[in-house]
DRENDO-535756 format. One record per atom (N, C-alpha, C): residue number from 1; x, z, y; atom name. Coordinates in steps of 0.02 Angstrom, whole numbers. Example, Ala and Ser with C-alpha at 12.3 -4.5 7.8 and 13.67 -1.06 7.14 Angstrom:
BEGIN
<site i="1" px="660" pz="390" py="-284" at="N"/>
<site i="1" px="615" pz="390" py="-225" at="CA"/>
<site i="1" px="660" pz="390" py="-165" at="C"/>
<site i="2" px="642" pz="354" py="-112" at="N"/>
<site i="2" px="684" pz="357" py="-53" at="CA"/>
<site i="2" px="645" pz="394" py="2" at="C"/>
// end
This chain:
BEGIN
<site i="1" px="47" pz="0" py="-57" at="N"/>
<site i="1" px="1" pz="0" py="0" at="CA"/>
<site i="1" px="42" pz="0" py="58" at="C"/>
<site i="2" px="41" pz="-46" py="104" at="N"/>
<site i="2" px="83" pz="-54" py="159" at="CA"/>
<site i="2" px="44" pz="-66" py="222" at="C"/>
<site i="3" px="69" pz="-26" py="271" at="N"/>
<site i="3" px="33" pz="-32" py="339" at="CA"/>
<site i="3" px="100" pz="-38" py="385" at="C"/>
<site i="4" px="85" pz="-83" py="441" at="N"/>
<site i="4" px="133" pz="-92" py="488" at="CA"/>
<site i="4" px="138" pz="-29" py="535" at="C"/>
<site i="5" px="199" pz="-15" py="550" at="N"/>
<site i="5" px="205" pz="40" py="601" at="CA"/>
<site i="5" px="182" pz="103" py="581" at="C"/>
<site i="6" px="168" pz="119" py="519" at="N"/>
<site i="6" px="136" pz="175" py="492" at="CA"/>
<site i="6" px="172" pz="239" py="506" at="C"/>
<site i="7" px="234" pz="239" py="511" at="N"/>
<site i="7" px="273" pz="303" py="531" at="CA"/>
<site i="7" px="256" pz="318" py="605" at="C"/>
<site i="8" px="257" pz="262" py="647" at="N"/>
<site i="8" px="240" pz="277" py="718" at="CA"/>
<site i="8" px="168" pz="304" py="726" at="C"/>
<site i="9" px="126" pz="278" py="684" at="N"/>
<site i="9" px="54" pz="301" py="688" at="CA"/>
<site i="9" px="49" pz="368" py="664" at="C"/>
<site i="10" px="85" pz="385" py="611" at="N"/>
<site i="10" px="76" pz="455" py="585" at="CA"/>
<site i="10" px="110" pz="499" py="635" at="C"/>
<site i="11" px="169" pz="484" py="667" at="N"/>
<site i="11" px="197" pz="531" py="718" at="CA"/>
<site i="11" px="154" pz="543" py="775" at="C"/>
<site i="12" px="106" pz="492" py="792" at="N"/>
<site i="12" px="61" pz="499" py="847" at="CA"/>
<site i="12" px="2" pz="545" py="835" at="C"/>
<site i="13" px="-3" pz="566" py="775" at="N"/>
<site i="13" px="-60" pz="613" py="755" at="CA"/>
<site i="13" px="-47" pz="680" py="780" at="C"/>
<site i="14" px="-95" pz="718" py="794" at="N"/>
<site i="14" px="-88" pz="788" py="817" at="CA"/>
<site i="14" px="-67" pz="833" py="750" at="C"/>
<site i="15" px="-42" pz="886" py="769" at="N"/>
<site i="15" px="-11" pz="933" py="715" at="CA"/>
<site i="15" px="-78" pz="954" py="675" at="C"/>
<site i="16" px="-134" pz="963" py="709" at="N"/>
<site i="16" px="-194" pz="988" py="669" at="CA"/>
<site i="16" px="-219" pz="928" py="622" at="C"/>
<site i="17" px="-212" pz="868" py="644" at="N"/>
<site i="17" px="-228" pz="807" py="595" at="CA"/>
<site i="17" px="-179" pz="805" py="541" at="C"/>
<site i="18" px="-122" pz="816" py="553" at="N"/>
<site i="18" px="-68" pz="814" py="497" at="CA"/>
<site i="18" px="-88" pz="875" py="451" at="C"/>
<site i="19" px="-103" pz="932" py="474" at="N"/>
<site i="19" px="-117" pz="989" py="437" at="CA"/>
<site i="19" px="-185" pz="970" py="388" at="C"/>
<site i="20" px="-236" pz="941" py="423" at="N"/>
<site i="20" px="-298" pz="916" py="392" at="CA"/>
<site i="20" px="-277" pz="878" py="332" at="C"/>
<site i="21" px="-234" pz="825" py="342" at="N"/>
<site i="21" px="-216" pz="781" py="290" at="CA"/>
<site i="21" px="-186" pz="822" py="222" at="C"/>
<site i="22" px="-141" pz="866" py="244" at="N"/>
<site i="22" px="-109" pz="907" py="188" at="CA"/>
<site i="22" px="-157" pz="951" py="156" at="C"/>
<site i="23" px="-199" pz="986" py="190" at="N"/>
<site i="23" px="-248" pz="1029" py="160" at="CA"/>
<site i="23" px="-303" pz="989" py="124" at="C"/>
<site i="24" px="-322" pz="933" py="150" at="N"/>
<site i="24" px="-374" pz="890" py="111" at="CA"/>
<site i="24" px="-344" pz="870" py="43" at="C"/>
<site i="25" px="-282" pz="851" py="40" at="N"/>
<site i="25" px="-251" pz="829" py="-21" at="CA"/>
<site i="25" px="-247" pz="893" py="-65" at="C"/>
<site i="26" px="-235" pz="949" py="-43" at="N"/>
<site i="26" px="-233" pz="1011" py="-79" at="CA"/>
<site i="26" px="-306" pz="1029" py="-107" at="C"/>
<site i="27" px="-359" pz="1028" py="-62" at="N"/>
<site i="27" px="-419" pz="1059" py="-78" at="CA"/>
<site i="27" px="-472" pz="1002" py="-103" at="C"/>
<site i="28" px="-465" pz="940" py="-83" at="N"/>
<site i="28" px="-515" pz="885" py="-92" at="CA"/>
<site i="28" px="-586" pz="907" py="-56" at="C"/>
<site i="29" px="-575" pz="937" py="-7" at="N"/>
<site i="29" px="-635" pz="964" py="29" at="CA"/>
<site i="29" px="-631" pz="957" py="103" at="C"/>
<site i="30" px="-662" pz="913" py="137" at="N"/>
<site i="30" px="-655" pz="897" py="213" at="CA"/>
<site i="30" px="-664" pz="966" py="252" at="C"/>
<site i="31" px="-721" pz="1004" py="242" at="N"/>
<site i="31" px="-734" pz="1054" py="272" at="CA"/>
<site i="31" px="-685" pz="1111" py="269" at="C"/>
<site i="32" px="-667" pz="1123" py="204" at="N"/>
<site i="32" px="-612" pz="1179" py="192" at="CA"/>
<site i="32" px="-546" pz="1161" py="225" at="C"/>
<site i="33" px="-531" pz="1094" py="224" at="N"/>
<site i="33" px="-469" pz="1070" py="250" at="CA"/>
<site i="33" px="-472" pz="1079" py="332" at="C"/>
<site i="34" px="-526" pz="1065" py="365" at="N"/>
<site i="34" px="-534" pz="1082" py="430" at="CA"/>
<site i="34" px="-519" pz="1153" py="452" at="C"/>
<site i="35" px="-553" pz="1199" py="406" at="N"/>
<site i="35" px="-543" pz="1266" py="419" at="CA"/>
<site i="35" px="-469" pz="1292" py="418" at="C"/>
<site i="36" px="-441" pz="1264" py="361" at="N"/>
<site i="36" px="-369" pz="1287" py="347" at="CA"/>
<site i="36" px="-319" pz="1254" py="402" at="C"/>
<site i="37" px="-340" pz="1196" py="427" at="N"/>
<site i="37" px="-300" pz="1158" py="479" at="CA"/>
<site i="37" px="-309" pz="1189" py="539" at="C"/>
<site i="38" px="-355" pz="1235" py="559" at="N"/>
<site i="38" px="-365" pz="1261" py="617" at="CA"/>
<site i="38" px="-423" pz="1245" py="660" at="C"/>
<site i="39" px="-457" pz="1194" py="640" at="N"/>
<site i="39" px="-518" pz="1180" py="679" at="CA"/>
<site i="39" px="-571" pz="1236" py="687" at="C"/>
<site i="40" px="-597" pz="1236" py="742" at="N"/>
<site i="40" px="-652" pz="1289" py="758" at="CA"/>
<site i="40" px="-715" pz="1258" py="776" at="C"/>
<site i="41" px="-766" pz="1299" py="766" at="N"/>
<site i="41" px="-836" pz="1277" py="781" at="CA"/>
<site i="41" px="-881" pz="1275" py="724" at="C"/>
<site i="42" px="-948" pz="1254" py="740" at="N"/>
<site i="42" px="-996" pz="1250" py="687" at="CA"/>
<site i="42" px="-999" pz="1190" py="650" at="C"/>
<site i="43" px="-976" pz="1135" py="674" at="N"/>
<site i="43" px="-983" pz="1069" py="645" at="CA"/>
<site i="43" px="-917" pz="1043" py="603" at="C"/>
<site i="44" px="-895" pz="1092" py="567" at="N"/>
<site i="44" px="-835" pz="1071" py="525" at="CA"/>
<site i="44" px="-848" pz="1020" py="484" at="C"/>
<site i="45" px="-904" pz="1013" py="454" at="N"/>
<site i="45" px="-922" pz="962" py="405" at="CA"/>
<site i="45" px="-930" pz="894" py="437" at="C"/>
<site i="46" px="-951" pz="890" py="501" at="N"/>
<site i="46" px="-940" pz="830" py="538" at="CA"/>
<site i="46" px="-872" pz="814" py="560" at="C"/>
<site i="47" px="-836" pz="857" py="582" at="N"/>
<site i="47" px="-769" pz="846" py="602" at="CA"/>
<site i="47" px="-726" pz="825" py="536" at="C"/>
<site i="48" px="-740" pz="856" py="484" at="N"/>
<site i="48" px="-703" pz="839" py="418" at="CA"/>
<site i="48" px="-727" pz="764" py="404" at="C"/>
<site i="49" px="-786" pz="751" py="402" at="N"/>
<site i="49" px="-806" pz="681" py="385" at="CA"/>
<site i="49" px="-774" pz="626" py="437" at="C"/>
<site i="50" px="-774" pz="646" py="503" at="N"/>
<site i="50" px="-736" pz="597" py="552" at="CA"/>
<site i="50" px="-663" pz="592" py="535" at="C"/>
<site i="51" px="-630" pz="647" py="518" at="N"/>
<site i="51" px="-565" pz="651" py="502" at="CA"/>
<site i="51" px="-547" pz="607" py="437" at="C"/>
<site i="52" px="-594" pz="611" py="391" at="N"/>
<site i="52" px="-583" pz="570" py="330" at="CA"/>
<site i="52" px="-584" pz="496" py="340" at="C"/>
<site i="53" px="-628" pz="477" py="392" at="N"/>
<site i="53" px="-634" pz="403" py="403" at="CA"/>
<site i="53" px="-571" pz="383" py="446" at="C"/>
<site i="54" px="-551" pz="423" py="492" at="N"/>
<site i="54" px="-497" pz="408" py="538" at="CA"/>
<site i="54" px="-428" pz="410" py="500" at="C"/>
<site i="55" px="-421" pz="459" py="454" at="N"/>
<site i="55" px="-357" pz="478" py="424" at="CA"/>
<site i="55" px="-350" pz="447" py="352" at="C"/>
<site i="56" px="-401" pz="410" py="331" at="N"/>
<site i="56" px="-403" pz="393" py="266" at="CA"/>
<site i="56" px="-337" pz="355" py="239" at="C"/>
<site i="57" px="-306" pz="312" py="277" at="N"/>
<site i="57" px="-246" pz="276" py="254" at="CA"/>
<site i="57" px="-193" pz="323" py="249" at="C"/>
<site i="58" px="-190" pz="373" py="294" at="N"/>
<site i="58" px="-127" pz="425" py="280" at="CA"/>
<site i="58" px="-136" pz="464" py="225" at="C"/>
<site i="59" px="-201" pz="479" py="211" at="N"/>
<site i="59" px="-215" pz="521" py="147" at="CA"/>
<site i="59" px="-191" pz="478" py="88" at="C"/>
<site i="60" px="-209" pz="420" py="84" at="N"/>
<site i="60" px="-194" pz="379" py="31" at="CA"/>
<site i="60" px="-116" pz="369" py="18" at="C"/>
<site i="61" px="-84" pz="359" py="78" at="N"/>
<site i="61" px="-8" pz="354" py="72" at="CA"/>
<site i="61" px="21" pz="422" py="50" at="C"/>
<site i="62" px="-5" pz="477" py="75" at="N"/>
<site i="62" px="23" pz="543" py="53" at="CA"/>
<site i="62" px="6" pz="552" py="-25" at="C"/>
<site i="63" px="-50" pz="529" py="-43" at="N"/>
<site i="63" px="-68" pz="540" py="-120" at="CA"/>
<site i="63" px="-20" pz="498" py="-165" at="C"/>
<site i="64" px="-5" pz="434" py="-138" at="N"/>
<site i="64" px="33" pz="392" py="-173" at="CA"/>
<site i="64" px="107" pz="414" py="-175" at="C"/>
<site i="65" px="127" pz="447" py="-119" at="N"/>
<site i="65" px="198" pz="477" py="-120" at="CA"/>
<site i="65" px="204" pz="532" py="-173" at="C"/>
<site i="66" px="142" pz="579" py="-172" at="N"/>
<site i="66" px="147" pz="623" py="-228" at="CA"/>
<site i="66" px="152" pz="596" py="-296" at="C"/>
<site i="67" px="118" pz="545" py="-307" at="N"/>
<site i="67" px="113" pz="514" py="-370" at="CA"/>
<site i="67" px="180" pz="484" py="-391" at="C"/>
<site i="68" px="216" pz="457" py="-339" at="N"/>
<site i="68" px="281" pz="423" py="-353" at="CA"/>
<site i="68" px="334" pz="479" py="-368" at="C"/>
<site i="69" px="318" pz="540" py="-339" at="N"/>
<site i="69" px="368" pz="591" py="-353" at="CA"/>
<site i="69" px="361" pz="620" py="-425" at="C"/>
<site i="70" px="298" pz="612" py="-455" at="N"/>
<site i="70" px="285" pz="642" py="-517" at="CA"/>
<site i="70" px="316" pz="596" py="-575" at="C"/>
<site i="71" px="321" pz="525" py="-559" at="N"/>
<site i="71" px="340" pz="477" py="-605" at="CA"/>
<site i="71" px="409" pz="461" py="-602" at="C"/>
<site i="72" px="450" pz="464" py="-652" at="N"/>
<site i="72" px="520" pz="452" py="-654" at="CA"/>
<site i="72" px="535" pz="378" py="-632" at="C"/>
<site i="73" px="584" pz="366" py="-591" at="N"/>
<site i="73" px="603" pz="298" py="-572" at="CA"/>
<site i="73" px="647" pz="274" py="-632" at="C"/>
<site i="74" px="658" pz="206" py="-631" at="N"/>
<site i="74" px="702" pz="174" py="-682" at="CA"/>
<site i="74" px="778" pz="208" py="-677" at="C"/>
<site i="75" px="795" pz="214" py="-613" at="N"/>
<site i="75" px="864" pz="244" py="-600" at="CA"/>
<site i="75" px="870" pz="315" py="-630" at="C"/>
<site i="76" px="815" pz="353" py="-622" at="N"/>
<site i="76" px="816" pz="423" py="-642" at="CA"/>
<site i="76" px="821" pz="428" py="-721" at="C"/>
<site i="77" px="780" pz="380" py="-754" at="N"/>
<site i="77" px="786" pz="376" py="-826" at="CA"/>
<site i="77" px="851" pz="358" py="-850" at="C"/>
<site i="78" px="881" pz="307" py="-819" at="N"/>
<site i="78" px="955" pz="285" py="-843" at="CA"/>
<site i="78" px="1002" pz="346" py="-829" at="C"/>
<site i="79" px="997" pz="384" py="-774" at="N"/>
<site i="79" px="1039" pz="436" py="-760" at="CA"/>
<site i="79" px="1032" pz="489" py="-812" at="C"/>
<site i="80" px="970" pz="502" py="-828" at="N"/>
<site i="80" px="962" pz="551" py="-882" at="CA"/>
<site i="80" px="991" pz="532" py="-950" at="C"/>
<site i="81" px="977" pz="474" py="-965" at="N"/>
<site i="81" px="1011" pz="443" py="-1035" at="CA"/>
<site i="81" px="1080" pz="447" py="-1035" at="C"/>
<site i="82" px="1105" pz="434" py="-976" at="N"/>
<site i="82" px="1182" pz="434" py="-965" at="CA"/>
<site i="82" px="1208" pz="507" py="-976" at="C"/>
<site i="83" px="1179" pz="550" py="-948" at="N"/>
<site i="83" px="1193" pz="624" py="-951" at="CA"/>
<site i="83" px="1194" pz="652" py="-1023" at="C"/>
<site i="84" px="1133" pz="631" py="-1058" at="N"/>
<site i="84" px="1129" pz="650" py="-1127" at="CA"/>
<site i="84" px="1184" pz="620" py="-1170" at="C"/>
<site i="85" px="1199" pz="554" py="-1159" at="N"/>
<site i="85" px="1246" pz="521" py="-1197" at="CA"/>
<site i="85" px="1316" pz="551" py="-1192" at="C"/>
<site i="86" px="1332" pz="573" py="-1129" at="N"/>
<site i="86" px="1398" pz="603" py="-1111" at="CA"/>
<site i="86" px="1401" pz="674" py="-1127" at="C"/>
<site i="87" px="1350" pz="705" py="-1147" at="N"/>
<site i="87" px="1345" pz="781" py="-1172" at="CA"/>
<site i="87" px="1341" pz="818" py="-1108" at="C"/>
<site i="88" px="1317" pz="795" py="-1048" at="N"/>
<site i="88" px="1314" pz="836" py="-996" at="CA"/>
<site i="88" px="1247" pz="873" py="-984" at="C"/>
<site i="89" px="1200" pz="851" py="-1017" at="N"/>
<site i="89" px="1132" pz="876" py="-1020" at="CA"/>
<site i="89" px="1126" pz="931" py="-1078" at="C"/>
<site i="90" px="1098" pz="990" py="-1062" at="N"/>
<site i="90" px="1084" pz="1038" py="-1122" at="CA"/>
<site i="90" px="1010" pz="1040" py="-1139" at="C"/>
<site i="91" px="996" pz="1063" py="-1199" at="N"/>
<site i="91" px="927" pz="1067" py="-1213" at="CA"/>
<site i="91" px="899" pz="1136" py="-1183" at="C"/>
<site i="92" px="834" pz="1157" py="-1204" at="N"/>
<site i="92" px="800" pz="1214" py="-1175" at="CA"/>
<site i="92" px="837" pz="1278" py="-1200" at="C"/>
<site i="93" px="879" pz="1277" py="-1247" at="N"/>
<site i="93" px="910" pz="1334" py="-1276" at="CA"/>
<site i="93" px="985" pz="1340" py="-1250" at="C"/>
<site i="94" px="1001" pz="1289" py="-1208" at="N"/>
<site i="94" px="1069" pz="1282" py="-1177" at="CA"/>
<site i="94" px="1122" pz="1251" py="-1227" at="C"/>
<site i="95" px="1096" pz="1218" py="-1278" at="N"/>
<site i="95" px="1143" pz="1191" py="-1326" at="CA"/>
<site i="95" px="1157" pz="1113" py="-1308" at="C"/>
<site i="96" px="1211" pz="1092" py="-1327" at="N"/>
<site i="96" px="1225" pz="1016" py="-1316" at="CA"/>
<site i="96" px="1178" pz="976" py="-1353" at="C"/>
<site i="97" px="1169" pz="916" py="-1329" at="N"/>
<site i="97" px="1127" pz="867" py="-1362" at="CA"/>
<site i="97" px="1162" pz="853" py="-1430" at="C"/>
<site i="98" px="1123" pz="836" py="-1490" at="N"/>
<site i="98" px="1156" pz="818" py="-1548" at="CA"/>
<site i="98" px="1184" pz="752" py="-1546" at="C"/>
<site i="99" px="1226" pz="739" py="-1597" at="N"/>
<site i="99" px="1259" pz="675" py="-1600" at="CA"/>
<site i="99" px="1206" pz="621" py="-1607" at="C"/>
<site i="100" px="1157" pz="637" py="-1644" at="N"/>
<site i="100" px="1103" pz="587" py="-1655" at="CA"/>
<site i="100" px="1064" pz="569" py="-1589" at="C"/>
<site i="101" px="1051" pz="623" py="-1552" at="N"/>
<site i="101" px="1019" pz="612" py="-1484" at="CA"/>
<site i="101" px="1065" pz="573" py="-1436" at="C"/>
<site i="102" px="1131" pz="587" py="-1438" at="N"/>
<site i="102" px="1176" pz="554" py="-1391" at="CA"/>
<site i="102" px="1186" pz="484" py="-1418" at="C"/>
<site i="103" px="1188" pz="469" py="-1479" at="N"/>
<site i="103" px="1191" pz="400" py="-1509" at="CA"/>
<site i="103" px="1126" pz="360" py="-1488" at="C"/>
<site i="104" px="1065" pz="389" py="-1493" at="N"/>
<site i="104" px="1006" pz="360" py="-1472" at="CA"/>
<site i="104" px="1005" pz="340" py="-1399" at="C"/>
<site i="105" px="1035" pz="381" py="-1356" at="N"/>
<site i="105" px="1036" pz="366" py="-1283" at="CA"/>
<site i="105" px="1085" pz="307" py="-1272" at="C"/>
<site i="106" px="1142" pz="313" py="-1309" at="N"/>
<site i="106" px="1190" pz="253" py="-1302" at="CA"/>
<site i="106" px="1157" pz="191" py="-1323" at="C"/>
<site i="107" px="1117" pz="194" py="-1377" at="N"/>
<site i="107" px="1084" pz="132" py="-1396" at="CA"/>
<site i="107" px="1029" pz="105" py="-1350" at="C"/>
<site i="108" px="997" pz="149" py="-1324" at="N"/>
<site i="108" px="943" pz="130" py="-1269" at="CA"/>
<site i="108" px="980" pz="103" py="-1208" at="C"/>
<site i="109" px="1031" pz="136" py="-1187" at="N"/>
<site i="109" px="1067" pz="106" py="-1127" at="CA"/>
<site i="109" px="1106" pz="41" py="-1141" at="C"/>
<site i="110" px="1125" pz="34" py="-1208" at="N"/>
<site i="110" px="1157" pz="-30" py="-1228" at="CA"/>
<site i="110" px="1103" pz="-84" py="-1228" at="C"/>
<site i="111" px="1044" pz="-76" py="-1255" at="N"/>
<site i="111" px="992" pz="-119" py="-1249" at="CA"/>
<site i="111" px="968" pz="-138" py="-1182" at="C"/>
<site i="112" px="971" pz="-88" py="-1135" at="N"/>
<site i="112" px="948" pz="-99" py="-1065" at="CA"/>
<site i="112" px="1001" pz="-144" py="-1033" at="C"/>
<site i="113" px="1063" pz="-141" py="-1049" at="N"/>
<site i="113" px="1115" pz="-188" py="-1019" at="CA"/>
<site i="113" px="1131" pz="-244" py="-1059" at="C"/>
<site i="114" px="1097" pz="-255" py="-1117" at="N"/>
<site i="114" px="1108" pz="-315" py="-1159" at="CA"/>
<site i="114" px="1174" pz="-313" py="-1198" at="C"/>
<site i="115" px="1196" pz="-257" py="-1215" at="N"/>
<site i="115" px="1264" pz="-245" py="-1246" at="CA"/>
<site i="115" px="1262" pz="-269" py="-1322" at="C"/>
<site i="116" px="1206" pz="-275" py="-1350" at="N"/>
<site i="116" px="1204" pz="-286" py="-1421" at="CA"/>
<site i="116" px="1171" pz="-351" py="-1437" at="C"/>
<site i="117" px="1176" pz="-399" py="-1396" at="N"/>
<site i="117" px="1145" pz="-465" py="-1413" at="CA"/>
<site i="117" px="1195" pz="-501" py="-1459" at="C"/>
<site i="118" px="1160" pz="-519" py="-1508" at="N"/>
<site i="118" px="1199" pz="-559" py="-1560" at="CA"/>
<site i="118" px="1195" pz="-634" py="-1548" at="C"/>
<site i="119" px="1254" pz="-667" py="-1551" at="N"/>
<site i="119" px="1250" pz="-738" py="-1536" at="CA"/>
<site i="119" px="1258" pz="-776" py="-1602" at="C"/>
<site i="120" px="1209" pz="-820" py="-1618" at="N"/>
<site i="120" px="1209" pz="-853" py="-1679" at="CA"/>
<site i="120" px="1224" pz="-927" py="-1655" at="C"/>
<site i="121" px="1277" pz="-957" py="-1685" at="N"/>
<site i="121" px="1289" pz="-1028" py="-1671" at="CA"/>
<site i="121" px="1257" pz="-1074" py="-1723" at="C"/>
<site i="122" px="1220" pz="-1125" py="-1708" at="N"/>
<site i="122" px="1183" pz="-1165" py="-1753" at="CA"/>
<site i="122" px="1211" pz="-1234" py="-1737" at="C"/>
<site i="123" px="1240" pz="-1265" py="-1791" at="N"/>
<site i="123" px="1266" pz="-1334" py="-1787" at="CA"/>
<site i="123" px="1234" pz="-1378" py="-1845" at="C"/>
<site i="124" px="1226" pz="-1436" py="-1828" at="N"/>
<site i="124" px="1206" pz="-1481" py="-1883" at="CA"/>
<site i="124" px="1169" pz="-1548" py="-1845" at="C"/>
<site i="125" px="1157" pz="-1590" py="-1893" at="N"/>
<site i="125" px="1121" pz="-1648" py="-1871" at="CA"/>
<site i="125" px="1050" pz="-1646" py="-1904" at="C"/>
<site i="126" px="1001" pz="-1656" py="-1862" at="N"/>
<site i="126" px="932" pz="-1660" py="-1884" at="CA"/>
<site i="126" px="905" pz="-1727" py="-1857" at="C"/>
<site i="127" px="889" pz="-1774" py="-1908" at="N"/>
<site i="127" px="862" pz="-1839" py="-1888" at="CA"/>
<site i="127" px="796" pz="-1828" py="-1859" at="C"/>
<site i="128" px="778" pz="-1869" py="-1809" at="N"/>
<site i="128" px="714" pz="-1873" py="-1778" at="CA"/>
<site i="128" px="677" pz="-1936" py="-1802" at="C"/>
<site i="129" px="618" pz="-1931" py="-1829" at="N"/>
<site i="129" px="579" pz="-1989" py="-1856" at="CA"/>
<site i="129" px="516" pz="-1991" py="-1810" at="C"/>
<site i="130" px="508" pz="-2049" py="-1790" at="N"/>
<site i="130" px="447" pz="-2062" py="-1744" at="CA"/>
<site i="130" px="400" pz="-2110" py="-1782" at="C"/>
<site i="131" px="339" pz="-2088" py="-1805" at="N"/>
<site i="131" px="295" pz="-2138" py="-1833" at="CA"/>
<site i="131" px="239" pz="-2157" py="-1790" at="C"/>
<site i="132" px="227" pz="-2222" py="-1790" at="N"/>
<site i="132" px="170" pz="-2248" py="-1750" at="CA"/>
<site i="132" px="109" pz="-2255" py="-1794" at="C"/>
<site i="133" px="76" pz="-2202" py="-1798" at="N"/>
<site i="133" px="18" pz="-2202" py="-1844" at="CA"/>
<site i="133" px="-50" pz="-2196" py="-1808" at="C"/>
<site i="134" px="-50" pz="-2215" py="-1746" at="N"/>
<site i="134" px="-113" pz="-2194" py="-1707" at="CA"/>
<site i="134" px="-155" pz="-2269" py="-1714" at="C"/>
<site i="135" px="-216" pz="-2250" py="-1737" at="N"/>
<site i="135" px="-264" pz="-2308" py="-1746" at="CA"/>
<site i="135" px="-314" pz="-2311" py="-1688" at="C"/>
<site i="136" px="-334" pz="-2369" py="-1673" at="N"/>
<site i="136" px="-379" pz="-2380" py="-1620" at="CA"/>
<site i="136" px="-442" pz="-2401" py="-1640" at="C"/>
// end
């Protein structure tokens, strides 16, 4: 999801609007987010509704950022595999990775970088026969 000048637009928001975004993501309730963000008055549900429509794109971006942080990137996976392969990563009991685990990581890294491609050379003559058997 891309928006032009999104950082400038976000920086132009009031601190209360920024807090509303964060609290809305936390609570999924616009009225509650208004209260926590510091809005005052009797019409918090109306203010919350207005904020949702005005700040929708920022809420979506923040949610996407949170999702992106939860999912490992390709680089992160490769770094982890490398650490295990080199014996730099310990298990939950503080023990080194087994030789089997380290070998599996080396295999996965090798596959990723195409280190194990077998090249088979095929040579020979195969005659080509063209038959005109089309009937009209």
